[in-house]
C-alpha positions as CSV (number, residue, x, y, z in Angstrom):
1,M,-30.2,5.7,21.6
2,I,-29.3,8.5,18.7
3,N,-31.5,11.1,18.4
4,L,-31.9,13.9,16.0
5,Q,-32.5,17.9,16.1
6,V,-31.4,20.7,13.7
7,R,-29.9,23.8,15.5
8,G,-28.4,27.4,14.9
9,E,-25.1,28.9,14.7
10,N,-26.0,29.7,18.8
11,G,-27.0,26.3,19.7
12,T,-30.9,26.8,19.6
13,I,-33.0,23.8,19.0
14,E,-34.4,24.4,15.7
15,A,-36.4,20.9,14.6
16,R,-36.3,17.6,16.6
17,A,-37.4,13.8,15.5
18,K,-39.6,12.4,17.6
19,H,-37.8,8.8,16.8
20,G,-34.0,8.2,17.6
21,V,-32.0,4.9,16.5
22,V,-31.2,2.5,19.1
23,W,-27.0,1.9,18.8
24,G,-27.0,-1.9,17.0
25,P,-24.6,-4.1,14.7
26,E,-26.0,-3.0,11.6
27,L,-25.1,0.9,12.0
28,A,-22.1,-0.4,13.8
29,G,-20.9,-1.7,11.3
30,L,-21.1,0.6,8.0
31,D,-18.4,0.3,5.5
32,H,-17.0,3.7,6.6
33,S,-15.8,4.2,2.4
34,V,-19.6,3.1,1.6
35,F,-21.6,5.3,3.7
36,P,-19.0,8.1,4.8
37,M,-21.6,10.5,6.9
38,L,-23.7,7.6,8.2
39,G,-20.8,5.3,9.0
40,H,-18.9,7.6,11.6
41,L,-21.3,8.1,13.9
42,L,-21.1,6.9,17.6
43,P,-22.8,6.1,20.4
44,Y,-21.3,8.0,23.3
45,A,-20.9,11.2,21.4
46,D,-22.9,13.9,19.3
47,T,-22.1,14.0,15.2
48,V,-22.9,17.9,14.0
49,F,-23.4,18.2,10.0
50,N,-23.5,21.3,8.0
51,H,-24.8,21.8,5.1
52,R,-22.4,20.3,2.8
53,Q,-21.7,17.0,4.7
54,V,-26.4,17.2,5.2
55,S,-26.3,16.8,1.4
56,T,-23.9,13.8,1.2
57,L,-25.4,12.6,4.0
58,L,-29.1,12.7,2.2
59,K,-27.5,10.5,-0.8
60,E,-26.4,8.2,1.7
61,V,-30.0,6.7,3.4
62,P,-31.9,6.0,0.0
63,R,-28.5,3.0,0.0
64,L,-28.7,2.1,3.0
65,P,-29.0,-1.6,3.6
66,A,-32.6,-2.9,4.9
67,G,-33.0,-2.9,8.7
68,V,-29.8,0.3,9.9
69,L,-32.4,2.7,10.2
70,T,-36.3,2.0,10.5
71,D,-38.9,4.1,8.4
72,E,-39.5,6.8,10.7
73,F,-36.5,7.5,11.8
74,V,-35.4,8.0,7.5
75,R,-38.5,10.3,6.9
76,E,-37.5,11.8,9.7
77,L,-33.7,12.2,9.1
78,I,-34.5,13.8,5.6
79,E,-36.9,16.5,6.7
80,L,-34.7,17.8,9.3
81,G,-31.6,17.3,6.3
82,Q,-34.3,19.7,4.3
83,V,-34.7,22.0,6.8
84,V,-31.0,22.4,7.2
85,L,-30.6,22.6,3.5
86,D,-33.3,25.2,2.8
87,G,-32.2,27.5,5.8
88,Q,-29.0,29.3,6.6
89,G,-26.5,28.6,10.0
90,L,-27.7,25.5,10.5
91,Y,-27.1,21.9,11.8
92,L,-28.3,18.1,11.4
93,W,-26.9,17.0,14.7
94,F,-26.9,13.2,16.0
95,L,-26.9,13.0,19.7
96,G,-25.6,9.8,21.4
97,D,-26.2,8.7,24.8
């Protein structure tokens, strides 16, 4: 399971998603050249995106094939990504198992 949080520069959790995403073949099989941000997630490690990377990530989301992410997770990903974009010193964390 990969969970999602927004953290400040000092590591404080500013916001978190209620829904995670299960690591499966759809997510693992994303083409890194087409989905450079989501294609680099790992099921066993944390991945952190800064303000500029979140902008790129949010452009990938509408192009994802059906079934890669749940609707709930997509909604929260967009919401939390916007929190990062609207704030300062915030990072979007994908937390692997």
